[in-house]
C-alpha positions in Angstrom: 65.9 20.8 150.9 66.8 17.6 149.1 65.5 14.2 150.1 67.7 11.4 151.2 67.4 9.8 147.7 68.2 13.1 146.0 71.3 13.4 148.2 72.5 9.9 147.4 71.9 10.4 143.7 73.8 13.7 143.8 76.7 12.2 145.8 77.0 9.3 143.3 77.1 11.7 140.4 79.7 13.8 142.1 81.8 10.7 143.0 81.7 9.6 139.3 82.8 13.1 138.2 85.6 13.3 140.7 86.9 9.7 141.0 86.1 7.7 137.9 87.7 5.8 136.3 89.1 4.4 139.6 91.0 1.2 140.3 89.4 -1.3 142.7 92.9 -2.3 143.8 92.6 -5.9 142.4 94.9 -5.2 139.4 92.0 -5.7 137.0 89.0 -3.7 137.7 88.4 0.0 136.9 85.1 1.5 138.0 83.8 3.6 135.1 80.8 5.1 137.0 78.7 5.0 140.1 74.9 5.7 140.0 72.2 5.6 142.6 69.1 4.0 141.1 65.8 2.4 142.1 65.8 -1.2 141.1 62.8 -2.7 139.3 60.6 -4.6 140.0 61.3 -4.8 143.7 61.6 -1.0 144.2 64.7 -1.2 146.3 67.3 1.5 146.0 70.9 0.6 145.1 74.3 2.0 144.3 75.5 0.6 141.0 79.1 0.5 140.0 79.6 0.0 136.2 82.8 -1.7 135.0 83.7 -2.3 131.4 86.4 -4.9 130.7 88.1 -6.2 127.5 88.2 -9.9 126.7 91.6 -10.5 128.5 90.4 -8.7 131.6 87.2 -10.6 131.6 89.0 -13.9 131.5 91.3 -12.9 134.4 88.4 -11.5 136.4 86.3 -14.7 136.0 89.2 -16.8 137.0 89.3 -14.9 140.3 85.5 -14.5 140.7 85.4 -15.6 144.4 88.2 -13.3 145.3 86.5 -10.5 143.4 83.3 -11.0 145.3 85.1 -10.9 148.6 87.0 -7.7 147.6 83.9 -6.0 146.5 82.2 -6.8 149.8 85.2 -5.6 151.8 85.1 -2.4 149.8 81.5 -1.8 150.7 82.0 -2.7 154.3 85.1 -0.5 154.8 84.3 2.5 152.6 83.8 5.7 154.7 81.8 7.3 151.9 78.9 4.9 152.3 78.1 5.3 156.0 74.7 7.0 155.4 73.9 4.7 152.5 74.6 1.6 154.7 72.5 3.1 157.6 69.7 3.4 155.1 70.0 -0.2 154.0 70.9 0.5 150.4 72.0 -2.4 148.2 75.3 -2.2 146.3 75.9 -3.8 142.9 79.1 -4.1 140.9 78.0 -4.7 137.3 80.6 -5.9 134.8 80.2 -5.3 131.1 82.0 -6.4 128.0 83.8 -3.3 126.7 83.1 -4.2 123.1 79.5 -5.3 123.2 78.5 -3.4 126.3 76.6 -6.5 127.5 76.5 -7.3 131.2 78.3 -10.6 132.0 78.5 -10.5 135.8 76.7 -8.8 138.6 77.8 -8.9 142.2 75.1 -7.6 144.6 75.3 -6.9 148.3 72.4 -6.3 150.6 72.4 -4.9 154.2 72.4 -8.6 155.4 75.7 -9.1 153.5 77.6 -6.0 154.6 76.6 -5.8 158.2 
């Protein structure tokens, strides 16, 4: 029998295989993958969405950063696939990378306090 963390890890992997890349509905962002990881150093568990954007997309996204953060939170709050994860108090992070350099340029993180 799998543990809750094994289940969340499996579900994230299956989601990536079945749904990625996926549009976030903002006209810019495409989710490339979703993983369930234990964050270091605090040891909290989180769902990470990885997003890779070209220079033009980065500029557009950064010009709408506040709207993006609001849309991400709404996505977490309203997504039926995260009911068990939210009950467990899992963090959610949207991590944006430069498509060319692969370097992270933005992270939007939401805790239980944010999405409840």
